[in-house]
N, C-alpha and C positions, 0 to 999 in steps of 0.2 A: 356571626351569631352562633349561640351555643345549641341551638336545637329549636325544634318546633315548640310554640308557647300559645297554642290558641286559647286557652282558658284565660291566660294573661290579658288579652285583648277585651274580654268581658269585664275583667275587673277594671281596666283603665277606662272603659266606656262608662262605669257605673251602672252595669246591668245586672248585678249580683246582689241577691238578697242578704239581709242581716245574718240568716241562719248560716248560709253557705261561707259568708265571709269571716264568722266566727270559727266555723270548722277549718278553713284555711289558716286562720290566724294561730289555730291550735296545732298546726302541722299534721291535720288529719285528712288531708286528700291524697298524700303520697304521690305527689308530682315529681317530675324530673328536677334535678337540683336547681338548674337555673331558673326555670319557671317557679318553683317554690320560693327561692329566694326573692326573686323580683316581686312575687305577690306579697310576701311578708314585707318587703320594704314599702310597697304602697300601702298596706294595712297599718303600719305603724303610725301613720297620719289619718286614719279612718276617722269619719265624723262621728262615730260611736266611740267614747272613750274606752269602754270596756273591751271592744275589739282591739284598739290601739295598744292597750295595755297588755293584752293577750298575745298579740304579735310580738311586743317588744320581749316578752318573757320567753316566748319560744325561740327567737333569736338568741337570747342568752344562754339557752339550753344546749345549742349547737356546739360542740367542741371547738375551741378556737383553732387547733391544729387542723382540723376538717375544713373549717372556713378558709384557713391560709392556703392549703392545699388546693382548694377549689378556685380562690381568687388568683393563683398562679397560672391559671390555663391562659393561653393567649387570645382565647376567644371570648373572655369575659367582658362584658360592657364596662366602659370607663365609669359610667354613672354608678354602676353597682360597686366598683372598687373605691370610688368616692364616698358612698354611703357607709361602707364599712371602715373606711379611713377615719371617718369622723367619730366612729364608735372604738377607735384604737385598734382595729383589726387590719393588718396588712398583708399582701401577698407573700407566701413564702417560696421556697424552692421551686423550680419547675417541676411539675408532677412527673413521677415515673411512668413508664408504660402500664405497669401494674394498676396504678391509682387511675389511670384512663380508662381501663377496663370497666370501671364501675361507675363511670361519668354520669350515667343516666340516673342512677339511683337517687333517691330523696336523701337530704342531709339529715332529716329528722322525720320520723313517720310514726305518727300515733293513730293511724286509721285502723279502723276495725271494720272489716266487711261482713255485712249482714246477709244471711241467706235463710229467710224464714221457711219454716216447715209448718204446715197446718194439720192439725188433727193426726200427726204421725205419718202422713202421706207426702211422699216427695212429689210435688207438682212438676208439670213441664217447665223448662227453663224460661219460655216465654210467659207462662202464667205467673211465674213467680216474679219476673221483672215488670210484669204489667201491674202487680199488686204492690211493689214498692213504692215509697214516697219518692218525692224528687230528689232529696238529699241521698237516700239509699242508693237510687240509680245512678246517681252521679258518682258515688264510691264505687259502685260496681263498674262503671265505665272505665274507670282509671285503674282499678285493682283485681278486677274480675279474670275470669278464665277467658282463654281464646274464643271458646263458643259464645261467651257473654259479650265479649267485644264485637263479634260478628253480627250480633243482633242490635247492640247500642249504636253501632255506627251508623245505622239507618234510622235511628229516633228521630222522630218528628221535632223535638226540642233541640235547637241548634247548639245549646251548652252541653247537653247530654252527649251528642254526636261527637262535638269537638273535644271532650273530655277523653274519649277514648285514644285519640292522637296524642293527648298529654300523658298517657300512662308509660311509665318506662319500661313495661313488659312487651309493648309492641314490636313485633319482629318485621324484618324487610318482606318476607313472604306475605305477611298480613297486609303491609302497606300495599304491596302489588295488588292483592286481591281487593283492596278497597278502591285502588285506582281503576279497576275493571268495571266496578258496580255501576250499573245505571240507576240505580235506585237510592243512591247517596245524595246528599245535598252538593249544590255547587260549591258551597263554602268549604266542604271537606276536600274535595278536589283541589281547590284553590291553595289551600293549606299545604297539602301533599306537593303539588307542582312547585310551591315557593320554598320548600325545604330543601336545602342544598344536598343534605346527607342523603336524602331519600332519591332525588333525581339522579344521583350518580349511578344509581341502579338503572341499567338499560331497559329492563324488562318493565319498571315503572314508568319510564318515559314512553315505552310503546303502548302501555295499557292507558295511560292519560290520553295520548294522542288519538287513540281509537274511541275513548269514551265520548259519545256525542253530548254529555253534559258537562265536559270541562269547557270553561271559559274559552271562546274562540281565540282571543290574543294569546292566550297561554299555549293552546294547540298549535297555533301556527310558529310560536317561538320554539317549541319542543320538536316540530317537525323537522328543523333544521338538523337535528341530530340523528335522524333516522338512517339506517343503512338502506342501501338499494332495495332490497327485497321488500322490507317493511314499507317503504316509500311506494313501492309499485302497487303493493296491497291497498294502501290507503287511497291511492289515486283512484281506485275503482269502488271503494268501500261507500255504498248507498246509505249507511247508517250515520255517517258523519255530516256535519254541516257543509253544504254546497261550497262556499268559500274556502274550506279547508281541502276538500277533494280537488277542487280546481287548482289550487296553489301546489298541491302534491303531483297533480298531472302535469303542470307546467314545468316543476322540477324534473320529473322524469323525461319528459320532452327534452328539455335543454341538456340533459346528461346523455341522451342517446346519440352516438356517433352518427353523423350524416354520411352518406355514400356520395 
């Protein structure tokens, strides 16, 4: 898998309104390369012919060399390669390390981030976000600042909070902080915990395991990766679900040498 793609799932389930589908078809969300291409691939066959034509036009505007470099990555799904092969675009040579440094950046980006100011007075960030339309908040979640992301990751609208994780600017320390939050949705924690690149970070594993809102099956799975000190702490942590604490205590007991 080429990376987290939480917004893609909303598109697959048909839960995205026409205005957002059109924005995505225009390349106006600024998503990571894989998620952007996968959504455009879906939108080419959108029930709304105008959206389908727009997605097709956007794909044609991406330089072929850029596409060929991306498709050469070993983690690109076969379905995506086949889609572009039907359009006459095939993988190029294996990307250089320099090319992979920018692998999360969108291949085309027409997004413009709105930041309204009323009567010349700069309002608080929370006020400005609250006054934004859904589409404006969605773009802010993907392309906004770190402070904006820290607020919108807790948004009650699942698509808005998921969009934060779809943004190419999200950093590992931010993901760790999200994993510690007890006021984010379970869906957010599930995306973090199922993203290989993020759970390679031991601090993220610890944060997810200790978060009482993390799905119990995921916590139990991640617990196996904890070091002895963190496992011992978990075994007496009253904030985590009982099954997790009991399982941690059992592992600590089993690992303790008997006299």
